Each structure stands twice: as C-alpha cells, then as structure tokens.
N, CA, C and O atoms as CSV, one atom per row, in Angstrom:
chain,resi,resn,atom,element,x,y,z
A,1,MET,N,N,-21.916,0.655,17.173
A,1,MET,CA,C,-21.109,0.400,16.009
A,1,MET,C,C,-20.165,-0.759,16.303
A,1,MET,O,O,-19.536,-0.800,17.360
A,2,LYS,N,N,-20.067,-1.685,15.380
A,2,LYS,CA,C,-19.193,-2.845,15.526
A,2,LYS,C,C,-17.753,-2.436,15.241
A,2,LYS,O,O,-17.466,-1.793,14.232
A,3,LYS,N,N,-16.866,-2.812,16.130
A,3,LYS,CA,C,-15.450,-2.509,15.945
A,3,LYS,C,C,-14.797,-3.624,15.159
A,3,LYS,O,O,-14.993,-4.803,15.453
A,4,GLY,N,N,-14.010,-3.242,14.144
A,4,GLY,CA,C,-13.297,-4.217,13.331
A,4,GLY,C,C,-12.009,-4.641,14.002
A,4,GLY,O,O,-11.564,-4.018,14.966
A,5,LYS,N,N,-11.417,-5.693,13.492
A,5,LYS,CA,C,-10.158,-6.197,14.024
A,5,LYS,C,C,-9.029,-5.209,13.794
A,5,LYS,O,O,-8.190,-5.000,14.670
A,6,ASN,N,N,-9.009,-4.605,12.620
A,6,ASN,CA,C,-7.961,-3.646,12.282
A,6,ASN,C,C,-8.595,-2.298,12.001
A,6,ASN,O,O,-9.771,-2.216,11.646
A,7,GLY,N,N,-7.827,-1.265,12.158
A,7,GLY,CA,C,-8.370,0.059,11.887
A,7,GLY,C,C,-7.402,1.132,12.278
A,7,GLY,O,O,-6.190,0.921,12.286
A,8,ASN,N,N,-7.931,2.274,12.600
A,8,ASN,CA,C,-7.117,3.427,12.896
A,8,ASN,C,C,-7.205,3.778,14.371
A,8,ASN,O,O,-8.230,4.274,14.838
A,9,GLY,N,N,-6.138,3.520,15.099
A,9,GLY,CA,C,-6.065,3.907,16.499
A,9,GLY,C,C,-7.097,3.224,17.367
A,9,GLY,O,O,-7.392,2.043,17.183
A,10,ASP,N,N,-7.656,3.983,18.332
A,10,ASP,CA,C,-8.599,3.440,19.294
A,10,ASP,C,C,-9.963,3.118,18.697
A,10,ASP,O,O,-10.640,2.206,19.172
A,11,SER,N,N,-10.377,3.846,17.670
A,11,SER,CA,C,-11.721,3.660,17.130
A,11,SER,C,C,-11.883,2.347,16.383
A,11,SER,O,O,-12.994,1.823,16.298
A,12,GLN,N,N,-10.790,1.798,15.833
A,12,GLN,CA,C,-10.796,0.540,15.102
A,12,GLN,C,C,-11.733,0.554,13.900
A,12,GLN,O,O,-12.208,-0.502,13.482
A,13,VAL,N,N,-12.005,1.723,13.340
A,13,VAL,CA,C,-12.809,1.842,12.136
A,13,VAL,C,C,-11.864,1.815,10.939
A,13,VAL,O,O,-10.928,2.612,10.872
A,14,PRO,N,N,-12.102,0.897,9.987
A,14,PRO,CA,C,-11.195,0.824,8.835
A,14,PRO,C,C,-11.173,2.129,8.036
A,14,PRO,O,O,-12.201,2.791,7.895
A,15,ASN,N,N,-10.017,2.489,7.524
A,15,ASN,CA,C,-9.864,3.681,6.696
A,15,ASN,C,C,-10.070,3.295,5.239
A,15,ASN,O,O,-9.472,2.330,4.763
A,16,ILE,N,N,-10.912,4.041,4.526
A,16,ILE,CA,C,-11.178,3.757,3.124
A,16,ILE,C,C,-11.203,5.067,2.346
A,16,ILE,O,O,-11.879,6.021,2.732
A,17,ILE,N,N,-10.450,5.099,1.238
A,17,ILE,CA,C,-10.545,6.193,0.278
A,17,ILE,C,C,-11.390,5.628,-0.865
A,17,ILE,O,O,-10.939,4.760,-1.612
A,18,ALA,N,N,-12.596,6.120,-0.989
A,18,ALA,CA,C,-13.563,5.560,-1.937
A,18,ALA,C,C,-13.259,5.933,-3.385
A,18,ALA,O,O,-12.592,6.928,-3.669
A,19,GLN,N,N,-13.772,5.101,-4.288
A,19,GLN,CA,C,-13.640,5.358,-5.722
A,19,GLN,C,C,-14.276,6.716,-6.020
A,19,GLN,O,O,-15.348,7.038,-5.507
A,20,GLY,N,N,-13.601,7.507,-6.855
A,20,GLY,CA,C,-14.082,8.842,-7.180
A,20,GLY,C,C,-13.500,9.928,-6.285
A,20,GLY,O,O,-13.704,11.115,-6.540
A,21,THR,N,N,-12.780,9.537,-5.245
A,21,THR,CA,C,-12.137,10.489,-4.343
A,21,THR,C,C,-10.695,10.700,-4.781
A,21,THR,O,O,-9.964,9.739,-5.026
A,22,ASN,N,N,-10.290,11.966,-4.878
A,22,ASN,CA,C,-8.922,12.326,-5.262
A,22,ASN,C,C,-8.291,13.110,-4.128
A,22,ASN,O,O,-8.851,14.103,-3.664
A,23,ILE,N,N,-7.126,12.663,-3.681
A,23,ILE,CA,C,-6.420,13.326,-2.585
A,23,ILE,C,C,-5.013,13.666,-3.035
A,23,ILE,O,O,-4.322,12.841,-3.632
A,24,ILE,N,N,-4.594,14.900,-2.741
A,24,ILE,CA,C,-3.216,15.325,-2.964
A,24,ILE,C,C,-2.674,15.724,-1.602
A,24,ILE,O,O,-3.147,16.681,-0.989
A,25,GLY,N,N,-1.666,14.973,-1.128
A,25,GLY,CA,C,-1.103,15.252,0.182
A,25,GLY,C,C,-0.626,13.986,0.857
A,25,GLY,O,O,-0.623,12.911,0.258
A,26,ASP,N,N,-0.219,14.120,2.117
A,26,ASP,CA,C,0.311,13.000,2.884
A,26,ASP,C,C,-0.746,12.424,3.813
A,26,ASP,O,O,-1.589,13.151,4.339
A,27,ILE,N,N,-0.692,11.106,4.009
A,27,ILE,CA,C,-1.626,10.414,4.893
A,27,ILE,C,C,-0.823,9.588,5.886
A,27,ILE,O,O,0.104,8.876,5.502
A,28,HIS,N,N,-1.182,9.684,7.170
A,28,HIS,CA,C,-0.565,8.896,8.228
A,28,HIS,C,C,-1.676,8.143,8.944
A,28,HIS,O,O,-2.684,8.737,9.326
A,29,SER,N,N,-1.497,6.829,9.128
A,29,SER,CA,C,-2.527,6.016,9.768
A,29,SER,C,C,-1.895,5.031,10.738
A,29,SER,O,O,-0.827,4.481,10.469
A,30,GLU,N,N,-2.558,4.811,11.860
A,30,GLU,CA,C,-2.098,3.838,12.842
A,30,GLU,C,C,-2.567,2.428,12.489
A,30,GLU,O,O,-2.073,1.452,13.054
A,31,GLY,N,N,-3.516,2.315,11.558
A,31,GLY,CA,C,-4.077,1.004,11.234
A,31,GLY,C,C,-4.030,0.695,9.755
A,31,GLY,O,O,-3.155,1.162,9.026
A,32,ASP,N,N,-4.999,-0.108,9.329
A,32,ASP,CA,C,-5.096,-0.542,7.941
A,32,ASP,C,C,-5.738,0.535,7.078
A,32,ASP,O,O,-6.447,1.414,7.569
A,33,PHE,N,N,-5.467,0.442,5.770
A,33,PHE,CA,C,-5.968,1.447,4.839
A,33,PHE,C,C,-6.329,0.782,3.526
A,33,PHE,O,O,-5.551,-0.017,3.005
A,34,ARG,N,N,-7.507,1.099,2.976
A,34,ARG,CA,C,-7.911,0.601,1.659
A,34,ARG,C,C,-8.099,1.809,0.750
A,34,ARG,O,O,-8.763,2.781,1.110
A,35,ILE,N,N,-7.497,1.727,-0.439
A,35,ILE,CA,C,-7.558,2.834,-1.387
A,35,ILE,C,C,-8.260,2.361,-2.655
A,35,ILE,O,O,-7.771,1.472,-3.351
A,36,GLU,N,N,-9.393,2.955,-2.943
A,36,GLU,CA,C,-10.116,2.690,-4.183
A,36,GLU,C,C,-10.131,3.938,-5.065
A,36,GLU,O,O,-10.473,3.871,-6.246
A,37,GLY,N,N,-9.757,5.074,-4.481
A,37,GLY,CA,C,-9.698,6.337,-5.210
A,37,GLY,C,C,-8.284,6.629,-5.677
A,37,GLY,O,O,-7.504,5.714,-5.940
A,38,SER,N,N,-7.956,7.924,-5.779
A,38,SER,CA,C,-6.663,8.361,-6.297
A,38,SER,C,C,-5.944,9.205,-5.251
A,38,SER,O,O,-6.525,10.120,-4.667
A,39,ILE,N,N,-4.667,8.884,-5.020
A,39,ILE,CA,C,-3.850,9.631,-4.062
A,39,ILE,C,C,-2.517,9.982,-4.709
A,39,ILE,O,O,-1.855,9.132,-5.304
A,40,LYS,N,N,-2.134,11.260,-4.581
A,40,LYS,CA,C,-0.804,11.719,-4.963
A,40,LYS,C,C,-0.158,12.224,-3.696
A,40,LYS,O,O,-0.617,13.204,-3.109
A,41,GLY,N,N,0.919,11.557,-3.264
A,41,GLY,CA,C,1.585,11.970,-2.044
A,41,GLY,C,C,2.213,10.794,-1.332
A,41,GLY,O,O,2.496,9.760,-1.936
A,42,LYS,N,N,2.427,10.966,-0.036
A,42,LYS,CA,C,3.090,9.956,0.785
A,42,LYS,C,C,2.065,9.333,1.730
A,42,LYS,O,O,1.294,10.034,2.384
A,43,ILE,N,N,2.074,7.991,1.788
A,43,ILE,CA,C,1.160,7.262,2.671
A,43,ILE,C,C,1.992,6.444,3.636
A,43,ILE,O,O,2.832,5.646,3.220
A,44,GLU,N,N,1.762,6.641,4.929
A,44,GLU,CA,C,2.436,5.869,5.963
A,44,GLU,C,C,1.379,5.221,6.832
A,44,GLU,O,O,0.502,5.902,7.364
A,45,ALA,N,N,1.459,3.900,6.978
A,45,ALA,CA,C,0.512,3.179,7.820
A,45,ALA,C,C,1.242,2.096,8.585
A,45,ALA,O,O,2.146,1.451,8.055
A,46,LYS,N,N,0.847,1.897,9.837
A,46,LYS,CA,C,1.449,0.832,10.632
A,46,LYS,C,C,0.824,-0.515,10.290
A,46,LYS,O,O,1.374,-1.559,10.641
A,47,GLY,N,N,-0.306,-0.503,9.617
A,47,GLY,CA,C,-0.992,-1.735,9.247
A,47,GLY,C,C,-0.827,-2.063,7.780
A,47,GLY,O,O,0.168,-1.703,7.150
A,48,ARG,N,N,-1.835,-2.761,7.241
A,48,ARG,CA,C,-1.854,-3.208,5.844
A,48,ARG,C,C,-2.436,-2.121,4.952
A,48,ARG,O,O,-3.415,-1.463,5.304
A,49,ILE,N,N,-1.815,-1.946,3.794
A,49,ILE,CA,C,-2.340,-1.065,2.756
A,49,ILE,C,C,-2.874,-1.949,1.632
A,49,ILE,O,O,-2.176,-2.834,1.138
A,50,VAL,N,N,-4.118,-1.698,1.235
A,50,VAL,CA,C,-4.704,-2.387,0.093
A,50,VAL,C,C,-5.033,-1.334,-0.954
A,50,VAL,O,O,-5.799,-0.407,-0.691
A,51,VAL,N,N,-4.458,-1.479,-2.135
A,51,VAL,CA,C,-4.819,-0.618,-3.260
A,51,VAL,C,C,-5.743,-1.451,-4.130
A,51,VAL,O,O,-5.302,-2.379,-4.808
A,52,GLY,N,N,-7.036,-1.114,-4.110
A,52,GLY,CA,C,-8.035,-1.865,-4.852
A,52,GLY,C,C,-7.890,-1.701,-6.353
A,52,GLY,O,O,-7.081,-0.900,-6.822
A,53,GLU,N,N,-8.676,-2.464,-7.111
A,53,GLU,CA,C,-8.581,-2.436,-8.575
A,53,GLU,C,C,-8.805,-1.046,-9.154
A,53,GLU,O,O,-8.217,-0.706,-10.181
A,54,SER,N,N,-9.642,-0.239,-8.517
A,54,SER,CA,C,-9.872,1.118,-9.005
A,54,SER,C,C,-8.915,2.120,-8.371
A,54,SER,O,O,-8.966,3.308,-8.690
A,55,GLY,N,N,-8.040,1.655,-7.474
A,55,GLY,CA,C,-7.109,2.528,-6.772
A,55,GLY,C,C,-5.936,2.955,-7.641
A,55,GLY,O,O,-5.473,2.213,-8.507
A,56,ASN,N,N,-5.462,4.185,-7.382
A,56,ASN,CA,C,-4.361,4.766,-8.136
A,56,ASN,C,C,-3.519,5.588,-7.162
A,56,ASN,O,O,-3.999,6.576,-6.607
A,57,VAL,N,N,-2.275,5.187,-6.957
A,57,VAL,CA,C,-1.387,5.899,-6.039
A,57,VAL,C,C,-0.139,6.334,-6.791
A,57,VAL,O,O,0.506,5.540,-7.477
A,58,GLU,N,N,0.184,7.609,-6.645
A,58,GLU,CA,C,1.411,8.165,-7.210
A,58,GLU,C,C,2.179,8.796,-6.069
A,58,GLU,O,O,1.763,9.818,-5.523
A,59,GLY,N,N,3.316,8.181,-5.702
A,59,GLY,CA,C,4.100,8.698,-4.586
A,59,GLY,C,C,4.773,7.587,-3.824
A,59,GLY,O,O,5.254,6.622,-4.416
A,60,GLU,N,N,4.812,7.719,-2.482
A,60,GLU,CA,C,5.486,6.747,-1.626
A,60,GLU,C,C,4.490,6.087,-0.692
A,60,GLU,O,O,3.592,6.737,-0.156
A,61,ILE,N,N,4.664,4.774,-0.505
A,61,ILE,CA,C,3.856,4.022,0.454
A,61,ILE,C,C,4.805,3.322,1.412
A,61,ILE,O,O,5.749,2.659,0.981
A,62,THR,N,N,4.562,3.467,2.715
A,62,THR,CA,C,5.309,2.763,3.749
A,62,THR,C,C,4.293,2.080,4.649
A,62,THR,O,O,3.396,2.732,5.182
A,63,CYS,N,N,4.433,0.735,4.827
A,63,CYS,CA,C,3.455,0.004,5.628
A,63,CYS,C,C,4.031,-1.333,6.078
A,63,CYS,O,O,5.165,-1.675,5.744
A,64,SER,N,N,3.226,-2.100,6.853
A,64,SER,CA,C,3.690,-3.410,7.309
A,64,SER,C,C,3.456,-4.482,6.251
A,64,SER,O,O,4.306,-5.353,6.064
A,65,ASP,N,N,2.311,-4.437,5.551
A,65,ASP,CA,C,1.978,-5.381,4.482
A,65,ASP,C,C,1.248,-4.613,3.390
A,65,ASP,O,O,0.575,-3.620,3.665
A,66,ALA,N,N,1.386,-5.083,2.133
A,66,ALA,CA,C,0.727,-4.401,1.018
A,66,ALA,C,C,0.097,-5.404,0.068
A,66,ALA,O,O,0.725,-6.386,-0.327
A,67,ASP,N,N,-1.164,-5.141,-0.296
A,67,ASP,CA,C,-1.860,-5.896,-1.334
A,67,ASP,C,C,-2.171,-4.905,-2.447
A,67,ASP,O,O,-2.963,-3.984,-2.252
A,68,ILE,N,N,-1.558,-5.085,-3.605
A,68,ILE,CA,C,-1.740,-4.152,-4.715
A,68,ILE,C,C,-2.574,-4.830,-5.798
A,68,ILE,O,O,-2.168,-5.839,-6.375
A,69,CYS,N,N,-3.740,-4.260,-6.061
A,69,CYS,CA,C,-4.626,-4.752,-7.127
A,69,CYS,C,C,-4.761,-3.704,-8.229
A,69,CYS,O,O,-5.083,-4.039,-9.369
A,70,GLY,N,N,-4.517,-2.450,-7.896
A,70,GLY,CA,C,-4.657,-1.335,-8.829
A,70,GLY,C,C,-3.309,-0.832,-9.308
A,70,GLY,O,O,-2.381,-1.612,-9.528
A,71,LYS,N,N,-3.211,0.491,-9.469
A,71,LYS,CA,C,-2.022,1.115,-10.050
A,71,LYS,C,C,-1.229,1.869,-8.984
A,71,LYS,O,O,-1.781,2.675,-8.235
A,72,VAL,N,N,0.082,1.591,-8.929
A,72,VAL,CA,C,0.989,2.300,-8.031
A,72,VAL,C,C,2.227,2.700,-8.825
A,72,VAL,O,O,2.870,1.866,-9.461
A,73,VAL,N,N,2.551,3.997,-8.775
A,73,VAL,CA,C,3.752,4.518,-9.414
A,73,VAL,C,C,4.540,5.252,-8.329
A,73,VAL,O,O,4.061,6.237,-7.767
A,74,GLY,N,N,5.747,4.772,-8.039
A,74,GLY,CA,C,6.555,5.420,-7.019
A,74,GLY,C,C,7.363,4.434,-6.224
A,74,GLY,O,O,7.876,3.456,-6.767
A,75,LYS,N,N,7.482,4.687,-4.921
A,75,LYS,CA,C,8.298,3.865,-4.035
A,75,LYS,C,C,7.409,3.146,-3.031
A,75,LYS,O,O,6.492,3.737,-2.459
A,76,LEU,N,N,7.689,1.870,-2.824
A,76,LEU,CA,C,6.912,1.043,-1.906
A,76,LEU,C,C,7.860,0.399,-0.903
A,76,LEU,O,O,8.724,-0.389,-1.288
A,77,GLU,N,N,7.708,0.727,0.388
A,77,GLU,CA,C,8.525,0.153,1.455
A,77,GLU,C,C,7.614,-0.653,2.366
A,77,GLU,O,O,6.736,-0.097,3.026
A,78,VAL,N,N,7.825,-1.979,2.402
A,78,VAL,CA,C,6.943,-2.870,3.145
A,78,VAL,C,C,7.771,-3.715,4.105
A,78,VAL,O,O,8.746,-4.345,3.696
A,79,ILE,N,N,7.391,-3.731,5.368
A,79,ILE,CA,C,8.148,-4.445,6.389
A,79,ILE,C,C,8.051,-5.962,6.200
A,79,ILE,O,O,9.045,-6.665,6.380
A,80,ASN,N,N,6.871,-6.474,5.842
A,80,ASN,CA,C,6.684,-7.920,5.738
A,80,ASN,C,C,6.458,-8.389,4.305
A,80,ASN,O,O,7.416,-8.648,3.578
A,81,LEU,N,N,5.189,-8.499,3.897
A,81,LEU,CA,C,4.825,-9.120,2.628
A,81,LEU,C,C,4.185,-8.128,1.662
A,81,LEU,O,O,3.289,-7.369,2.031
A,82,THR,N,N,4.662,-8.151,0.422
A,82,THR,CA,C,4.068,-7.370,-0.659
A,82,THR,C,C,3.462,-8.337,-1.660
A,82,THR,O,O,4.126,-9.267,-2.116
A,83,ILE,N,N,2.187,-8.114,-2.003
A,83,ILE,CA,C,1.503,-8.965,-2.974
A,83,ILE,C,C,1.024,-8.100,-4.133
A,83,ILE,O,O,0.298,-7.126,-3.935
A,84,PHE,N,N,1.436,-8.467,-5.345
A,84,PHE,CA,C,0.936,-7.834,-6.555
A,84,PHE,C,C,-0.049,-8.799,-7.199
A,84,PHE,O,O,0.343,-9.855,-7.696
A,85,LYS,N,N,-1.325,-8.437,-7.190
A,85,LYS,CA,C,-2.370,-9.272,-7.780
A,85,LYS,C,C,-2.305,-9.175,-9.303
A,85,LYS,O,O,-1.632,-8.298,-9.843
A,86,ALA,N,N,-2.999,-10.069,-9.989
A,86,ALA,CA,C,-2.976,-10.136,-11.452
A,86,ALA,C,C,-3.435,-8.835,-12.107
A,86,ALA,O,O,-3.020,-8.531,-13.225
A,87,THR,N,N,-4.284,-8.065,-11.428
A,87,THR,CA,C,-4.819,-6.821,-11.990
A,87,THR,C,C,-3.934,-5.609,-11.722
A,87,THR,O,O,-4.260,-4.500,-12.145
A,88,SER,N,N,-2.817,-5.810,-11.025
A,88,SER,CA,C,-1.993,-4.673,-10.604
A,88,SER,C,C,-1.072,-4.162,-11.706
A,88,SER,O,O,-0.678,-4.888,-12.619
A,89,PHE,N,N,-0.743,-2.858,-11.573
A,89,PHE,CA,C,0.257,-2.195,-12.412
A,89,PHE,C,C,1.180,-1.459,-11.463
A,89,PHE,O,O,0.735,-0.591,-10.712
A,90,PHE,N,N,2.474,-1.799,-11.486
A,90,PHE,CA,C,3.438,-1.141,-10.614
A,90,PHE,C,C,4.630,-0.667,-11.418
A,90,PHE,O,O,5.149,-1.386,-12.272
A,91,SER,N,N,5.059,0.563,-11.132
A,91,SER,CA,C,6.262,1.115,-11.724
A,91,SER,C,C,6.997,1.887,-10.640
A,91,SER,O,O,6.480,2.869,-10.107
A,92,GLY,N,N,8.214,1.435,-10.313
A,92,GLY,CA,C,8.978,2.119,-9.279
A,92,GLY,C,C,9.916,1.189,-8.556
A,92,GLY,O,O,10.423,0.226,-9.130
A,93,ASP,N,N,10.147,1.484,-7.280
A,93,ASP,CA,C,11.081,0.725,-6.457
A,93,ASP,C,C,10.348,0.085,-5.281
A,93,ASP,O,O,9.509,0.719,-4.641
A,94,VAL,N,N,10.674,-1.178,-5.005
A,94,VAL,CA,C,10.087,-1.908,-3.884
A,94,VAL,C,C,11.189,-2.352,-2.941
A,94,VAL,O,O,12.210,-2.890,-3.369
A,95,ILE,N,N,10.971,-2.122,-1.644
A,95,ILE,CA,C,11.823,-2.663,-0.596
A,95,ILE,C,C,10.884,-3.467,0.293
A,95,ILE,O,O,9.949,-2.909,0.868
A,96,THR,N,N,11.125,-4.777,0.413
A,96,THR,CA,C,10.213,-5.638,1.154
A,96,THR,C,C,10.948,-6.859,1.689
A,96,THR,O,O,12.039,-7.191,1.224
A,97,LYS,N,N,10.349,-7.518,2.660
A,97,LYS,CA,C,10.918,-8.764,3.184
A,97,LYS,C,C,10.570,-9.920,2.259
A,97,LYS,O,O,11.433,-10.732,1.926
A,98,LYS,N,N,9.282,-10.000,1.835
A,98,LYS,CA,C,8.817,-11.062,0.946
A,98,LYS,C,C,7.934,-10.453,-0.135
A,98,LYS,O,O,7.276,-9.438,0.093
A,99,ILE,N,N,7.922,-11.081,-1.324
A,99,ILE,CA,C,7.127,-10.548,-2.422
A,99,ILE,C,C,6.433,-11.691,-3.163
A,99,ILE,O,O,6.973,-12.790,-3.299
A,100,SER,N,N,5.212,-11.395,-3.641
A,100,SER,CA,C,4.457,-12.333,-4.463
A,100,SER,C,C,3.899,-11.555,-5.650
A,100,SER,O,O,3.207,-10.551,-5.479
A,101,ILE,N,N,4.210,-12.030,-6.852
A,101,ILE,CA,C,3.715,-11.377,-8.063
A,101,ILE,C,C,2.911,-12.398,-8.854
A,101,ILE,O,O,3.467,-13.365,-9.374
A,102,GLU,N,N,1.602,-12.184,-8.944
A,102,GLU,CA,C,0.741,-13.118,-9.661
A,102,GLU,C,C,0.914,-12.968,-11.169
A,102,GLU,O,O,1.239,-11.885,-11.656
A,103,PRO,N,N,0.694,-14.068,-11.917
A,103,PRO,CA,C,0.721,-13.975,-13.383
A,103,PRO,C,C,-0.310,-12.944,-13.854
A,103,PRO,O,O,-1.446,-12.924,-13.381
A,104,GLY,N,N,0.104,-12.097,-14.785
A,104,GLY,CA,C,-0.773,-11.045,-15.286
A,104,GLY,C,C,-0.477,-9.678,-14.701
A,104,GLY,O,O,-0.871,-8.661,-15.270
A,105,ALA,N,N,0.219,-9.643,-13.563
A,105,ALA,CA,C,0.592,-8.370,-12.954
A,105,ALA,C,C,1.652,-7.686,-13.807
A,105,ALA,O,O,2.484,-8.348,-14.428
A,106,SER,N,N,1.616,-6.352,-13.834
A,106,SER,CA,C,2.622,-5.576,-14.551
A,106,SER,C,C,3.579,-4.974,-13.524
A,106,SER,O,O,3.164,-4.174,-12.685
A,107,PHE,N,N,4.863,-5.356,-13.584
A,107,PHE,CA,C,5.865,-4.876,-12.640
A,107,PHE,C,C,7.053,-4.344,-13.421
A,107,PHE,O,O,7.703,-5.079,-14.165
A,108,THR,N,N,7.333,-3.048,-13.245
A,108,THR,CA,C,8.486,-2.415,-13.865
A,108,THR,C,C,9.223,-1.651,-12.778
A,108,THR,O,O,8.649,-0.779,-12.126
A,109,GLY,N,N,10.496,-1.977,-12.583
A,109,GLY,CA,C,11.264,-1.263,-11.574
A,109,GLY,C,C,12.264,-2.157,-10.898
A,109,GLY,O,O,12.705,-3.157,-11.465
A,110,THR,N,N,12.630,-1.792,-9.660
A,110,THR,CA,C,13.598,-2.561,-8.901
A,110,THR,C,C,12.955,-3.132,-7.657
A,110,THR,O,O,11.980,-2.591,-7.136
A,111,CYS,N,N,13.517,-4.235,-7.188
A,111,CYS,CA,C,13.035,-4.864,-5.957
A,111,CYS,C,C,14.228,-5.251,-5.107
A,111,CYS,O,O,15.143,-5.929,-5.574
A,112,THR,N,N,14.213,-4.814,-3.853
A,112,THR,CA,C,15.211,-5.207,-2.875
A,112,THR,C,C,14.462,-5.950,-1.789
A,112,THR,O,O,13.537,-5.412,-1.182
A,113,MET,N,N,14.869,-7.206,-1.541
A,113,MET,CA,C,14.126,-7.968,-0.544
A,113,MET,C,C,15.041,-8.773,0.361
A,113,MET,O,O,16.214,-8.997,0.062
A,114,GLY,N,N,14.466,-9.202,1.479
A,114,GLY,CA,C,15.180,-9.998,2.462
A,114,GLY,C,C,15.021,-9.403,3.839
A,114,GLY,O,O,14.644,-8.239,3.975
A,115,SER,N,N,15.302,-10.178,4.853
A,115,SER,CA,C,15.103,-9.743,6.236
A,115,SER,C,C,16.019,-8.597,6.629
A,115,SER,O,O,15.679,-7.806,7.510
A,116,GLU,N,N,17.190,-8.497,5.981
A,116,GLU,CA,C,18.121,-7.416,6.344
A,116,GLU,C,C,17.765,-6.084,5.683
A,116,GLU,O,O,18.360,-5.054,6.001
A,117,ASN,N,N,16.790,-6.101,4.759
A,117,ASN,CA,C,16.411,-4.882,4.039
A,117,ASN,C,C,15.135,-4.292,4.614
A,117,ASN,O,O,14.083,-4.317,3.975
A,118,LYS,N,N,15.237,-3.767,5.808
A,118,LYS,CA,C,14.067,-3.182,6.461
A,118,LYS,C,C,13.903,-1.755,6.002
A,118,LYS,O,O,14.891,-1.045,5.814
A,119,PRO,N,N,12.630,-1.311,5.812
A,119,PRO,CA,C,12.411,0.086,5.408
A,119,PRO,C,C,13.019,1.047,6.420
A,119,PRO,O,O,13.058,0.777,7.620
A,120,VAL,N,N,13.479,2.145,5.916
A,120,VAL,CA,C,14.127,3.141,6.755
A,120,VAL,C,C,13.160,4.229,7.227
A,120,VAL,O,O,13.586,5.329,7.576
A,121,SER,N,N,11.866,3.926,7.238
A,121,SER,CA,C,10.880,4.919,7.651
A,121,SER,C,C,10.997,5.212,9.127
A,121,SER,O,O,11.569,4.442,9.898
A,122,LYS,N,N,10.437,6.351,9.496
A,122,LYS,CA,C,10.533,6.814,10.872
A,122,LYS,C,C,9.472,6.192,11.740
A,122,LYS,O,O,9.409,6.476,12.937
C-alpha cells in the first residue's frame, strides 16, 4: 500500500468520511481529514480538515488548516489558514490566523483573526 504524505498517525492513510455516511459523536485525528458525509459533534485534527461540497458538519472543528466547500454550522478554530470556497455555506464563529472567502461563499457569523488569536484547544 502506498503511503500518502498526510494521514493519521503512523499509517499515513488519509481519513475520509464518505458521502452518505452520517456520524454523531466526536472525532480525533493525528492527520488530515476529508468530510463528504454528515457529522454532528466535535472534530479535532492536527492536520488539514477539508469539508467537501457534499459535506455537512454541525458542531465544532479544531484543526491546523481548513478548506470548506460544503456546509458548516458551529464553531471553527483554525491555527493557520481558513478557506471558504465559492460553494461553501458557513454559519457560526471562526477563530483563525488567516482567512480567504471566495465570491459566492455564504458566511454568517463572527470572525476573530490574527497571530495573537490562537485556538484554545487542548
């Protein structure tokens, strides 16, 4: 099996929640995570979180970088860069170092940004 550059722990296999999958609960990951399904709960990852166009997250996300293409309702804490693609829908609070919102993205809520505003996650 080919090992990817990013992934979860020693195995380096990317984590993916596929379209049609619904999860209620908390997720903790040492690597990157792609969400194409639906999650209600708290997601913590040391790597990048990608919410795909079919992805739907309701709850809290804490990660190093975030690419949002789908729907996120809740709180988003990102250490580095948050990107809202044109297809994204976001409602809630964002704490991030840097943010990019493409034309066409739907953003409702508050944003706190800058190097001094680091997420308070454990």
